N, C-alpha and C positions, 0 to 999 in steps of 0.2 A: 508109128514107127516114127522118129526125129528125124527131123531135115539137117542134113549137113552139106557143106559146100563141098564139092569133089576136087580135090588137090591128087595131084598122080604122079610119077616117078616124071616126068614128062615137063611136068609144070619148073621154069626156070627158077631157079633160087633165088633170084632177083625180082620174083614177083611177088608183089605187095597187094593185098586189098585194099586201094583206095581209091575214093570217088563217092558217090553216094545211090542208093538204092530205096524204094520207095516198098511198103508196105500195101499192097493191095488189094481189096476185097475178093474172098472167092479162092484166095490161094493158100496152099499148106501153113505155110510161115505166119501168117495172121491168124491162121484157126490154132495154132500152137500156142500163141503167144497169149488170144484170148484166153483160149483152157487154163494158161496157167494164171494168168490175172483172174479168174474167174474162182481158179481151186485157192488160192493164196487169200484173196477176199473174202470167202466163204469160213476161214479156220477159225477157229474160235481165239478169239481177243485177238484178232486179228486188225490192222490199222491200214484201211487200204490204200493204194499208191495212186494218188492224183494225178502223178506222171503217166505208169502206164496205163491206167483207165483213161488216159485222155489220148493216150498215142492211138490204141484200139478203136475208140471211139473216130479218131480222124481218118485212120486207114477205112473206115468203113461209111466215108463220107459222110461224117456227121458232124457238121461245122457250126461254130456260133457259141451261142451262153448253154452248152451242154455239159449238164451234170451227173454224172456217173457214179458219183459217189456223195452220200451224207456232207461228209467234209466239206464239201464244196457249197454246199445250200448258203445262199446269202450273200455268194460275192460274183463277179462279173468273172465269166469266164471268155477267152478266145479261141476256143480250138478252131485251127486251122489247117490247112492240108500239108502244111511244111511238118508239122507234128510228128507224120508218117512216115518221115526220111529219117534215114542215119547217114550219117555221113562218114566218111573214114578221114583220115589224114596223119600224116608223119607228125608227132609230137617236136621234133627238134626243129622243125620246120616253124611249127607255132611258138614255140619258146625263143626261137628269133626274132618275133615280131613284138615280144611281150615285153613293155618297156621299160617295168618295171619289176625285170628278171632279177637283178642284182640285188634288189631291196629282198627281195621273197625267199633268195634260194636258201638263206641260212637258218630260215624260220622254222619253228618247232611245233608252232600250234595255230590252229583257226583264228585264233583272235591275235597273235602273230602278224600273220597274215592281213589280216583285216587293217590292225594299225600301217602298217609297211605301206597298202595300197591307198588309206588316205593321206598319209606324210606324201606321199608319190603325187596324188590327184592334187593337192593342198600347191603344189610348183606348176600346173599345168591351167591351162582355161579349155575344158572340155567344150566338145560340140553340144550346141544348144540341142534341147529336146523336141523330138518331133514324136507326134501322136500317131500310130499307126491306123488308117480308117479301114473297116471291113466292111 
């Protein structure tokens, strides 16, 4: 049986599912996701999702350089607990904080978006890169 959120007629119309939640070990939600990822991975000709497999690994408490797919062999992975979190937000609020929104709003392809962002970045001084230590 699939899990679905409960929304009733008593739920206020202004209610928006914002915030964050975590996939936790031994919950039906993680079990359903893991089964879906396993099913998709086992299909002939499939290309296992690195992201989906990593999310399931993180939710199961498998952190660090964990490889759930042959596609990642030979690379360094940093699976961490934040990968098991899902974040909800209002896209209009996010868009208002995008400093290059005007430059990308009329683009039509990924290449045009990339070029617009590169042009924008050439006009600012980005914060210095900081290595995250695990």
